[in-house]
C-alpha positions as CSV (number, residue, x, y, z in Angstrom):
1,M,8.0,-16.8,-10.5
2,N,11.6,-18.0,-10.5
3,A,13.6,-18.8,-7.4
4,S,15.9,-15.7,-7.8
5,V,12.9,-13.4,-7.8
6,E,11.4,-15.1,-4.7
7,R,14.6,-14.8,-2.8
8,V,15.1,-11.1,-3.5
9,R,11.4,-10.5,-2.9
10,D,11.6,-12.1,0.5
11,A,14.7,-10.0,1.5
12,L,13.1,-6.8,0.3
13,A,9.8,-7.6,2.1
14,E,11.6,-7.9,5.4
15,L,13.2,-4.5,4.9
16,I,9.8,-3.0,4.1
17,K,8.2,-4.6,7.1
18,A,10.9,-3.2,9.3
19,A,10.1,0.3,7.9
20,L,6.3,-0.2,8.4
21,V,6.2,-1.3,12.0
22,S,6.4,1.1,14.9
23,D,7.4,-1.5,17.5
24,D,11.2,-1.4,17.8
25,G,11.4,-5.1,18.9
26,K,9.4,-6.2,15.8
27,S,11.4,-3.9,13.6
28,L,14.6,-5.4,14.9
29,R,13.4,-8.9,14.2
30,Y,12.5,-8.0,10.6
31,R,15.9,-6.4,10.2
32,E,17.6,-9.5,11.5
33,S,15.5,-11.6,9.1
34,A,16.4,-9.3,6.2
35,R,20.1,-9.6,7.1
36,A,19.9,-13.4,7.1
37,A,18.1,-13.3,3.7
38,L,20.6,-10.9,2.2
39,D,23.6,-12.9,3.5
40,A,22.1,-16.0,1.9
41,L,21.7,-14.0,-1.4
42,A,25.3,-12.8,-1.2
43,A,26.5,-16.3,-0.6
44,D,24.7,-17.6,-3.7
45,P,23.9,-14.5,-5.8
46,P,21.3,-14.6,-8.4
47,A,22.3,-13.7,-12.0
48,A,21.2,-10.2,-12.7
49,E,19.6,-11.3,-15.9
50,S,17.4,-13.8,-14.1
51,L,15.4,-11.1,-12.3
52,R,14.0,-7.5,-12.5
53,M,14.4,-5.6,-9.3
54,E,11.2,-3.6,-10.1
55,G,9.2,-6.9,-10.2
56,A,10.8,-8.2,-7.1
57,W,10.1,-4.9,-5.3
58,T,6.4,-4.9,-6.4
59,L,6.0,-8.4,-5.1
60,A,7.8,-7.5,-1.8
61,V,5.5,-4.5,-1.3
62,Q,2.5,-6.8,-1.7
63,A,3.9,-9.3,0.7
64,A,4.8,-6.7,3.3
65,E,1.4,-5.0,3.0
66,A,-0.5,-8.3,3.5
67,P,-3.8,-7.8,5.5
68,E,-2.6,-9.9,8.4
69,L,0.4,-7.7,9.0
70,R,-1.6,-4.4,9.0
71,P,-2.2,-4.4,12.8
72,E,1.6,-4.3,13.3
73,E,2.0,-1.2,11.0
74,G,2.0,2.2,12.5
75,R,5.3,4.0,12.2
76,V,3.9,6.2,9.5
77,N,1.2,6.0,7.0
78,L,3.2,4.9,4.0
79,T,2.6,4.8,0.3
80,L,5.7,2.9,-0.8
81,P,7.6,4.0,-3.9
82,R,6.7,2.2,-7.1
83,H,10.4,1.8,-8.1
84,C,12.8,-0.2,-6.1
85,P,15.2,2.1,-4.2
86,F,18.0,-0.5,-4.4
87,A,20.0,-2.1,-7.1
88,L,20.9,-5.8,-7.0
89,D,24.6,-5.2,-6.6
90,E,23.8,-2.7,-3.7
91,I,21.8,-5.2,-1.6
92,L,24.5,-7.9,-2.2
93,A,27.4,-5.8,-1.0
94,A,28.9,-6.7,2.3
95,S,28.7,-3.0,3.2
96,F,24.9,-2.8,2.8
97,D,23.5,-1.1,5.8
98,I,20.2,-2.6,6.9
99,D,19.3,0.3,9.2
100,A,20.1,2.9,6.5
101,A,18.0,0.9,4.0
102,V,15.0,0.8,6.4
103,E,15.2,4.5,6.9
104,R,15.6,5.0,3.1
105,I,12.4,3.1,2.5
106,A,10.6,5.1,5.1
107,K,11.9,8.4,3.8
108,S,11.2,7.5,0.2
109,A,7.5,6.8,1.0
110,S,4.8,9.3,0.8
111,T,3.2,10.0,4.1
112,G,-0.4,10.6,4.6
C-alpha cells in the first residue's frame, strides 16, 4: 500500500469511528483526529492518480471495524456503504465539514 492510500485511509477511518461510537466524548476525539489528518492531507495533498478512493474507503472501514473497537460502537448497528461517500477533492477542501461528514456516513449506512 502506498503512503497516499494510508494517509487517506487513516483520515476516513477516524470519520467512520466517529459515526460508529455512541459516546459523544469519544466521537469528538475521533472527529478531532480526523480534522488533524485531513489538515495534514490538505497541506501535502496526494496526487489523485496515486490512489483510488474506493480502495482507501474499504481499508478505512476495515480499520474502523477492528474487533478491539467493537465495544465502543453502539450509536446504530451500521452496515457501511461499499462505495466511498466522498471524493478526494471534497475531503481536501477547507470547507469540508467534519460533523456533516460523520452524519453523512451514519445516514448512508444500512441500519439493522
